[in-house]
N, CA, C and O atoms as CSV, one atom per row, in Angstrom:
chain,resi,resn,atom,element,x,y,z
A,1,UNK,N,N,-15.789,-2.474,-2.396
A,1,UNK,CA,C,-14.628,-2.725,-3.276
A,1,UNK,C,C,-13.636,-1.570,-3.162
A,1,UNK,O,O,-12.425,-1.777,-3.089
A,2,UNK,N,N,-14.171,-0.362,-3.148
A,2,UNK,CA,C,-13.278,0.808,-3.067
A,2,UNK,C,C,-12.394,0.728,-1.826
A,2,UNK,O,O,-11.196,1.008,-1.882
A,3,UNK,N,N,-13.003,0.343,-0.709
A,3,UNK,CA,C,-12.222,0.270,0.537
A,3,UNK,C,C,-11.074,-0.709,0.396
A,3,UNK,O,O,-9.964,-0.450,0.862
A,4,UNK,N,N,-11.343,-1.838,-0.248
A,4,UNK,CA,C,-10.298,-2.852,-0.423
A,4,UNK,C,C,-9.168,-2.295,-1.282
A,4,UNK,O,O,-7.991,-2.498,-0.982
A,5,UNK,N,N,-9.535,-1.591,-2.350
A,5,UNK,CA,C,-8.501,-1.027,-3.234
A,5,UNK,C,C,-7.656,-0.022,-2.466
A,5,UNK,O,O,-6.431,-0.004,-2.587
A,6,UNK,N,N,-8.320,0.815,-1.675
A,6,UNK,CA,C,-7.575,1.812,-0.903
A,6,UNK,C,C,-6.605,1.130,0.059
A,6,UNK,O,O,-5.455,1.545,0.197
A,7,UNK,N,N,-7.087,0.072,0.723
A,7,UNK,CA,C,-6.215,-0.638,1.667
A,7,UNK,C,C,-5.038,-1.250,0.933
A,7,UNK,O,O,-3.908,-1.229,1.422
A,8,UNK,N,N,-5.310,-1.801,-0.257
A,8,UNK,CA,C,-4.238,-2.420,-1.036
A,8,UNK,C,C,-3.206,-1.372,-1.426
A,8,UNK,O,O,-2.004,-1.605,-1.300
A,9,UNK,N,N,-3.673,-0.217,-1.900
A,9,UNK,CA,C,-2.743,0.844,-2.310
A,9,UNK,C,C,-1.908,1.279,-1.112
A,9,UNK,O,O,-0.700,1.484,-1.232
A,10,UNK,N,N,-2.551,1.418,0.039
A,10,UNK,CA,C,-1.822,1.831,1.240
A,10,UNK,C,C,-0.748,0.805,1.587
A,10,UNK,O,O,0.375,1.161,1.944
A,11,UNK,N,N,-1.108,-0.479,1.478
A,11,UNK,CA,C,-0.148,-1.539,1.792
A,11,UNK,C,C,1.019,-1.482,0.815
A,11,UNK,O,O,2.176,-1.619,1.213
A,12,UNK,N,N,0.712,-1.279,-0.467
A,12,UNK,CA,C,1.769,-1.217,-1.484
A,12,UNK,C,C,2.705,-0.045,-1.183
A,12,UNK,O,O,3.927,-0.183,-1.247
A,13,UNK,N,N,2.121,1.101,-0.857
A,13,UNK,CA,C,2.950,2.272,-0.550
A,13,UNK,C,C,3.849,1.973,0.648
A,13,UNK,O,O,5.024,2.341,0.658
A,14,UNK,N,N,3.289,1.303,1.660
A,14,UNK,CA,C,4.073,0.973,2.855
A,14,UNK,C,C,5.215,0.048,2.497
A,14,UNK,O,O,6.332,0.217,2.985
A,15,UNK,N,N,4.943,-0.931,1.647
A,15,UNK,CA,C,5.990,-1.882,1.240
A,15,UNK,C,C,7.072,-1.139,0.460
A,15,UNK,O,O,8.263,-1.377,0.663
A,16,UNK,N,N,6.655,-0.238,-0.432
A,16,UNK,CA,C,7.640,0.514,-1.233
A,16,UNK,C,C,8.534,1.314,-0.307
A,16,UNK,O,O,9.742,1.404,-0.522
A,17,UNK,N,N,7.931,1.902,0.738
A,17,UNK,CA,C,8.715,2.704,1.684
A,17,UNK,C,C,9.746,1.822,2.381
A,17,UNK,O,O,10.906,2.207,2.528
A,18,UNK,N,N,9.314,0.633,2.810
A,18,UNK,CA,C,10.244,-0.271,3.498
A,18,UNK,C,C,11.326,-0.729,2.531
A,18,UNK,O,O,12.489,-0.862,2.911
A,19,UNK,N,N,10.942,-0.971,1.279
A,19,UNK,CA,C,11.918,-1.431,0.286
A,19,UNK,C,C,12.933,-0.327,-0.004
A,19,UNK,O,O,14.119,-0.597,-0.188
A,20,UNK,N,N,12.450,0.934,-0.042
A,20,UNK,CA,C,13.344,2.060,-0.330
A,20,UNK,C,C,14.437,2.119,0.734
A,20,UNK,O,O,15.600,2.391,0.436
A,21,UNK,N,N,14.043,1.861,1.970
A,21,UNK,CA,C,15.024,1.913,3.049
A,21,UNK,C,C,15.988,0.745,2.899
A,21,UNK,O,O,16.904,0.593,3.707
């Protein structure tokens, strides 16, 4: 479960970065 949460957080951060641009 932890791995999934980490992957989700990473994906969210990546999306936020793309959205910021």
